[in-house]
C-alpha positions in Angstrom: -0.1 -0.3 0.0 1.6 3.7 -0.4 0.5 6.0 1.9 2.4 9.7 3.2 3.7 10.1 6.2 0.6 9.0 8.7 -1.5 8.4 7.1 -2.9 4.3 6.4 -5.5 4.8 3.8 -4.7 3.8 0.4 -4.1 6.9 -2.2 -6.3 7.5 -4.7 -5.9 7.5 -9.2 -9.3 9.5 -10.9 -8.3 8.0 -14.8 -10.6 9.5 -17.6 -11.3 7.7 -20.6 -12.5 8.1 -23.1 -12.6 4.7 -25.1 -14.0 1.6 -23.4 -11.8 -0.1 -24.7 -8.8 1.1 -23.2 -10.2 -0.3 -19.8 -9.7 -3.3 -19.9 -6.0 -2.8 -20.2 -5.9 -0.1 -18.0 -7.2 -2.1 -15.5 -5.3 -5.4 -16.2 -1.6 -2.8 -16.1 -3.1 -0.6 -13.0 -3.4 -4.1 -10.7 0.6 -5.0 -11.1 1.6 -1.1 -11.4 0.6 1.0 -8.4 -0.6 -2.6 -6.1 -2.5 -1.2 -3.2 -4.1 2.3 -4.8 -7.4 2.7 -5.2 -8.4 3.6 -8.8 -11.0 5.1 -9.9 -11.2 4.4 -13.4 -14.2 7.4 -15.8 -14.9 6.6 -18.9 -17.3 9.6 -21.2 -16.6 8.0 -25.8 -18.7 10.3 -25.8 -15.3 13.2 -25.3 -14.4 12.1 -27.6 -17.0 11.0 -29.5 -17.2 15.4 -30.0 -13.7 15.4 -30.4 -14.7 13.7 -33.6 -16.7 15.6 -35.1 -15.1 18.5 -34.7 -11.8 17.2 -35.6 -9.9 19.7 -32.5 -11.2 19.5 -28.2 -14.3 22.2 -28.1 -14.4 24.1 -25.5 -16.7 22.1 -24.3 -15.5 19.2 -24.1 -12.5 20.9 -21.7 -14.9 21.9 -19.8 -16.6 18.6 -19.3 -13.3 17.2 -18.8 -13.1 19.5 -15.6 -15.5 18.9 -13.9 -14.8 15.4 -14.0 -11.7 15.8 -12.9 -12.8 18.6 -10.3 -15.1 15.0 -9.7 -12.2 12.7 -9.1 -11.1 15.3 -6.6 -13.7 15.2 -4.2 -13.8 11.3 -4.3 -10.3 12.5 -2.8 -8.2 12.0 -6.5 -4.5 12.4 -4.8 -3.2 12.0 -9.1 -5.5 12.7 -11.9 -4.4 10.4 -15.1 -6.1 12.3 -18.3 -5.6 8.9 -20.6 -6.7 10.7 -24.0 -3.5 12.0 -26.0 -6.8 13.3 -28.3 -7.4 15.9 -25.6 -4.0 15.2 -23.7 -3.6 18.9 -24.0 -6.4 19.8 -21.9 -3.8 19.0 -18.9 -2.2 22.4 -19.6 -5.4 24.3 -19.2 -6.5 22.4 -15.7 -3.3 21.6 -13.7 -4.0 25.8 -12.3 -7.9 25.1 -11.4 -5.7 22.0 -8.6 -3.1 21.1 -7.1 -3.2 17.9 -7.2 -1.2 16.3 -10.2 -3.0 16.5 -13.3 -1.4 14.2 -16.1 -1.6 12.6 -19.1 -0.3 9.3 -20.1 1.9 9.9 -23.3 4.3 12.4 -21.5 6.0 9.8 -20.2 6.6 7.8 -23.6 7.0 10.9 -25.5 10.2 11.9 -23.8 11.8 8.4 -23.4 11.5 8.6 -27.8 12.4 12.7 -27.7 15.8 11.1 -25.4 16.6 8.6 -26.9 16.1 8.7 -30.8 16.6 11.4 -33.9 13.8 10.3 -35.8 10.3 9.2 -34.6 7.7 6.9 -35.6 4.3 8.2 -34.3 1.5 5.5 -35.3 -1.8 6.0 -34.6 -5.4 6.0 -35.6 -7.4 9.1 -35.4 -6.0 12.6 -37.0 -7.1 14.4 -33.7 -5.2 11.4 -31.6 -2.0 11.5 -33.8 -2.2 15.4 -34.0 -2.1 16.7 -30.5 0.5 14.5 -29.9 2.9 15.0 -32.4 2.7 18.5 -30.7 4.1 17.2 -27.9 6.8 15.3 -29.1 7.7 19.4 -30.3 7.0 20.6 -27.0 9.6 18.1 -25.2 11.5 19.1 -28.0 11.9 22.4 -27.0 11.6 21.2 -23.1 14.7 19.6 -23.7 16.9 21.6 -26.8 16.7 18.4 -28.6 15.6 18.7 -32.3 14.2 15.9 -33.7 11.9 14.7 -37.1 8.9 13.1 -37.0 6.6 10.7 -39.2 3.2 11.5 -39.6 2.1 7.6 -39.4 -1.8 7.8 -39.7 -3.9 4.5 -40.1 -5.6 5.5 -42.6 -9.5 3.1 -41.7 -8.2 1.8 -39.4 -10.5 3.6 -36.4 -13.7 3.2 -38.6 -13.1 -1.3 -38.5 -12.4 -1.2 -35.0 -15.5 0.8 -34.4 -17.0 -1.2 -37.0 -16.2 -5.4 -35.3 -13.0 -5.3 -36.9 -9.9 -5.9 -35.0 -8.1 -7.9 -37.4 -8.9 -5.7 -39.7 -7.5 -3.1 -37.2 -4.7 -4.6 -36.1 -3.2 -5.3 -39.8 -4.6 -1.7 -41.2 -1.6 -1.0 -37.5 0.8 -3.4 -39.0 1.3 -2.6 -42.7 1.3 1.4 -40.8 4.3 0.6 -38.9 6.4 -0.9 -41.8 6.2 2.0 -43.4 7.6 4.3 -42.1 9.9 2.2 -39.4 12.9 2.5 -42.2 12.6 6.4 -42.0 12.8 6.6 -38.6 15.0 5.4 -35.6 11.8 5.2 -32.9 8.0 4.4 -33.5 5.4 6.0 -30.5 1.7 4.1 -29.7 -0.1 7.8 -29.5 -3.5 5.7 -28.1 -2.9 3.5 -25.1 -5.2 1.4 -26.1 -2.8 0.4 -28.5 0.3 -0.4 -25.7 -1.4 -4.4 -26.5 0.3 -4.4 -30.3 4.1 -3.3 -29.0 5.7 -6.6 -28.4 4.2 -7.0 -31.8 5.6 -4.1 -33.5 8.7 -4.4 -32.5 8.8 -8.1 -33.5 7.6 -7.1 -36.5 9.5 -3.7 -37.5 12.9 -4.6 -35.9 13.4 -0.8 -34.2 12.4 0.3 -30.6 7.9 1.0 -29.8 7.4 3.2 -27.0 3.4 2.2 -25.7 2.3 4.8 -22.9 -0.5 2.5 -21.2 2.4 0.8 -18.3 5.1 4.0 -18.8 2.2 6.5 -17.7 1.0 4.5 -15.0 4.7 4.3 -13.9 5.6 7.8 -13.6 1.4 8.3 -11.0 3.0 5.4 -9.0 6.4 7.9 -8.4 4.2 10.7 -8.2 2.2 9.3 -5.6 5.4 7.6 -3.0 
């Protein structure tokens, strides 16, 4: 059980999830990484639906995220984890309103990529996820005074395939896209946490490092709790 000082009750983490496909992997990995921690998962897939429809994060989406964070803080959360890269930039707007850390799950992954590679391939199934991840890479590279090249790895049609109940086609499109960009980059980052399950297979098929955000993001939460 992770505690601070004389506090005996378990620490609490609230995660905000925008896609049902991430719920089970998130629960499984959180159980492994955050042992003894109370984890509250809030799922609202209308957030990503609205982002896709508007092709960006809207003020209305940001306001709903703020409300969920407020609920989490009210439930005793010690850390809030934003798990959706499409709305990852929301943490920059929200952090000033909360005394507890509001973290984005993909930042540790991006920091590792920037530290270890000069050319980074970004694999995503949605433009609304691809673009914020690429912007985060630019931001982190600037903070670290690093020069990096970013390769667009949008797996067109993969998100629709998954939404239509065809995960095999979804995975095949991601695999094909990874192979297409692997010759041009030093590392591939998976822009969506739900893609973490493909990390090992993509690494084997491309022969280059492949990074995902799920475990590294939760490990970062664990460090904050300690």
